[in-house]
N, C-alpha and C positions, 0 to 999 in steps of 0.2 A: 401710380398719384399721386399727386403732391399737392400738400393745403398748401392755399390763400396766404399769404405772409400775413400774420400777426389772427389767426385761422385753428393754429394745431386746439385739437384735441383732445391732448394730454391738456391743457392748459387753464384754468380757470381764469375768471376776470382779478386782475391785482395779481396776475403770475405765478397766484397759487398753483399748485398740479390736482386733473382734477379725477380723483375716484369712485369708484361704487365701486358697495362691497355689496352681494347678492347672495343665494344660496346658493350652495356648490351644486352641480349641477353633474350628474352620470355624463353626460357631454363634455364636463369639463375634464376630466380624468386624464386625457393623455396629455394637455400641459400640466397639471397636477402632478404625475406623473416625472414629465420632466422633469421638474421644481426639484420633485422629490430623491429622485436620481440625482442630482447636483447639488443637495444642498445636505446628506444624510449620508452612514456610512453604511447601513441600513434599510435600505429603503421598503418603505411598506410598500405591499403590493396592490394592484388592481383589484383584486379579490378582495383583500381586506377593504377597501376603499368603498367599493360596493359594497359589503356588507353592513359599514358602519353606516352608506348613507342610505339605507333601505328600513334604519332602527327610528323614523322621523323623531317618534315620542319622547327619546331620550338623549336624542343627540341633534347637534345641532356643526354641519359643515359650511364655513365659509367662505366663499372665494374675492377677490379684490384683482379688480381690474383699471385698468388705465388706459385711456380709448378701448381698443380692441383684442386688449394685450392682458393674459389672467397673467398678474405678477405676485398673485402670493395668495397663502392659505391658511383657514385656522380651524381647527374644533374642539368639541367640547363637549363634554357626558356630563350630563344631570344625575344624579340622584337623590333624592328626598329636598333635601336645600340645597346641598351642594353639587358644585358646577368643576367637574377637572377639565383645563385646557389638556387636550389627546396630544394637539401638533399648532405649531405656529409656523410658517416658511415661506422666505419670501427669496424670490429670483435673484438670482447675485447681484443680475445689472440691477437691478434695485433696491439693493441693500445702502443705508444711511438718505432715503428720501423718506421715510417718517412711515412706511406700510407696513412696519412691523405695529407702529402705536398704533395705526388706523384700524389691524386685526386684531388686535387686543380691546382695543376699547369699544367695537364694534362684542366686541365676544361676554362682555362686562352686562351689555348693554343687555346685550342676549339674555344672559345669566338672571340680571335679573326680571325681563318680561317672562321669566318660567321660572320664578319665580325660590330665586337661591338668593340666602344670607351668606353663603361661604366660597370660595374663588381656590383649587389650588393644579397647581401644575408640580413637575418633577421637571429640572431641566441639569443638564452632565456640569460637575463643578467647575470645571474653565471657561464654561460661556458665557467670560463678564458683560461682554453686548448685551447680551440675554437679561441675563441677572441686574442688569442694572435696570435694564427697561420694566424688568416685574417689579424691582424696587420703586420703580415711580408710582405703580398703580397699587402700590401698597403691601404688596409681598414680601414675606419675612420667612427666612431658612429657620425650620422646625426640625430637621434629622438628615438624614442622608442614608440612600439604599446605597448600600456595596452593589458594585460590579453590575448596576443598572442596564447600564448600555453596556455592549459588547469590547470596550475599551476606558472601561472606566464609571466610575460612581455617577451618583446623581443628586441634586438638591434638592429636597423638599421643600416649600416654598407655600404658603398661605398667606389669604387672607380675610379675615373676618366680620360680620355685619357689614357686607355690601349695598349688605336694603336702609343701614344706615345717613342721620343727614348729612353726618361729618362726611364718609364716604360719597352721600352724593356731592355734597363743596368739592372735593378732593378731585371725584369726576366731570366734575361743568370747571374745575381750572383746565385739566386736563383739554378737552374737548374744544375749551374758548385756544390755550395754547396750540393745538391740531388745527385750527380755522386759518390760523396765520399767513401758514403753510399749505394747508390739504382743504381743496375743498371738497368735504366726503359726502357721497351721495349714500343714505341706505335703504337698501332694497327686501321687501321681505315675502 
């Protein structure tokens, strides 16, 4: 079935991309595992994702949808007042469409709702697009984990005081810029 002209379900008014971010569910894992296998050299297993999804009080896993297609996902772990981003992945056909920004924006908002004051993650030292994204969110390198990945080191990045007014301004600016090209609907 084809959509009527001008009724593309992936397009919001003004030509913006319509993205829904919602909790990841077990039924989403087929799509998640497909993306995981396409994006990572050492993909997580179904069993690992199921274990993470079962830890609802300390984990938050989110899926990004465009129409009926899961186009990316992200997860985080909360410990005291810190949130640790476990993973972010965007389906290869959707890279460059701001899905990574949508997912990280959603994770930061979720971290704040869970009472986090600080955010951290590891990223492959050569993954310049991801590092640039994380820097926009205020994350800065603080160290290196040697041989963290099977093929290299990880850069440890942190942003402190995400619960501050100054960081709130940064997040609002990111949200405003995102709204120019993406119509984001967050579901909890």
